[in-house]
C-alpha positions, 0 to 999 in steps of 0.5 A, a space after each residue: 218332936 214330931 219332926 224328930 220322930 219322922 226323921 228317925 223313922 226315915 233313917 230306920 226305914 232307909 237302913 231297913 231297906 238297904 239291909 233287906 237288899 242283902 239277905 246275908 246281912 239280914 240273916 246274920 244281923 237278926 240271928 246275932 240279936 236273937 243270940 244276945 248281941 254279944 261278940 263274946 257269947 256268940 257261939 262258933 256255930 253262928 259264923 257262916 260262911 267259914 273257910 277251913 285252914 288246911 292242916 297237916 299231921 297233928 303235932 301237939 305238945 307232950 303232957 306230963 302228970 309230974 308238973 314242975 309247977 307246984 300243984 297247989 298253985 295250979 289248982 288255985 289258978 284253976 279254981 279262980 278260972 272256973 269261978 270266973 266262967 272260963 272255958 279252959 285253962 292250959 299251962 305248959 312249961 319247958 314245952 310240956 303241958 303241965 295242966 289242962 282243964 276245961 269247963 262248961 262241957 267243953 272238950 280238947 277238940 272243941 272250937 272257941 273264938 279267940 277273938 283278937 288273939 288272932 292279931 298276934 298270928 297276923 303279926 307272925 305271918 307278916 314276919 314270914 312274908 318279910 323274910 321271904 322278900 314278899 314284903 320288902 320292908 316294914 318301912 314300905 308304904 301300904 300304898 305299894 301293896 294296896 292299889 286303892 291307896 296308891 295315890 291316896 295320902 293314906 298310902 303313906 302309912 307304913 307296914 310298921 305303923 299298922 303292925 304297931 296300931 299307929 296308922 292314925 286311922 279313924 275307928 269304924 265305930 265308937 261303940 259296939 251298939 248293934 244298930 243296923 246303920 253302924 259302919 261296924 255292924 255293916 262291916 261285920 255282918 256284911 259281904 265285903 269286910 275290906 270295903 269298910 276298912 278302906 273307907 276309914 279316914 285319916 285322923 292323925 299323922 301316921 306314927 304320931 299316936 297309938 290307938 288300938 284299931 281292929 281295921 288297921 289289922 284288917 288293912 295289914 292283912 289286906 296288904 299281906 294278901 296283895 304282897 303274897 298274891 294269896 288269900 290270908 287263910 291260904 298263907 296262914 295254912 301253908 306257913 304256920 298251920 300246916 308246918 306246926 301241925 295245928 288242929 282243924 280251924 276255920 276263919 269267918 268269911 264275908 261271903 263264899 269265896 270272899 274275904 276273911 276277917 283278918 283282925 280276929 276270929 280264927 275258930 280253933 282249939 285252945 290247945 293250938 294257942 298253947 302251941 302258938 305261945 310256945 312258938 313265940 317262946 321258942 323264938 319262932 322254932 317248932 319241931 326242929 324247924 324255924 317257922 317264924 324268923 328269930 330276928 322277927 320275934 325280937 321285932 315283935 317284942 320291941 315296944 312301939 315308939 307310940 306305946 311301951 305296952 305294944 309291939 307288933 300285934 302283941 301286948 308287952 309287959 303291963 300294957 294289957 293291964 289298962 287299970 292297975 291297983 284300984 278295983 273298978 267295982 262290979 263292972 265286968 267289962 273293965 280290963 283290970 289287974 289287982 297288981 302289975 305282973 310279977 315277971 318283967 319279961 311277960 307278954 301276951 296275946 289278948 282277945 275280947 272277953 279276957 282271953 289270953 296267951 301269956 308267955 313268960 320266957 324267964 320261966 319257960 312258961 305259957 298259959 292259955 285262958 279261954 272263955 265264951 262268957 263274961 265273968 260274974 265279977 270283975 276279971 283280975 287279969 294278973 291273978 293267974 299268971 302271978 299265982 304261977 310266977 310266984 309259986 315257981 319263984 318259991 321252989 
């Protein structure tokens, strides 16, 4: 036991010394622990430094006080959202906002952290780059764009493999434990986000198995940067944020002038995610302009060969309902739906903490649920969309 204690002490000391050499890491790490060590509840003000997305003239969906969705159903959905500690619930139908309500002191122009809903935006951006010929094909090996892997077996992973979470790379960490020797912690609080993504070993042949992996999205974003010759935030600003007239937003950087985290955390307004969902519903068109190529929308919504529930950085059908039917009990961290979705054509942007943009083309419906707290009870992922789907079916 004494030898074990000494070994643990040496490891802790080594980690502390390494961390002390990087004051930015230490500042982030200690403040994160102080705030509760939870990626969902960490406030947007914690993220530092950030780089702003360039915006243009603001364009927002119009609002009506005469909803086509039965008001009782909207109020039932809102009541559930409120009791489950939601930040906001927004609903648009046929391109018009029929419901918009916030809680916890939140207001329309406040920012939240959409977490991995950001991945679907990355999927859109890759489609724009393919359409412009900056990325020649989704079948291209990433080694063509990421020079560090040009002569590495991992360079054979294709753009499509990364889009579909099928690159076969190892996870950076097996859990969210906030210990300073975790590679995930070193990445998220360190000063070179891309470094750790490039270090991941291959554990499965590319295209052989689906495995949700944040760093496959980070590598996809890195390939996009190298292909376009632009930083991700600049490409996103010019090709999506500005032409759509989305509001002020920012992205988390590893250091000033450095790299952004491309798999998550576009700090922004919930109402802009309603617009992004509407962009998908409109098959890439916005305000009379084709922002994302229509054929690319079809590709995004085509199931991966490795998973029927996932497309290009987007969840399809019941793919985001990891447990259906049998209530898991009081565990608020378990993804669960009391039943399957009531619409066959539903798809969703999904973020940590049950953040969702649900899109239901057959009903011309977009729903956004934003959060920054864990619910007091197990969250029922299918409840809100099914309330509204069935209410419309009855009209």
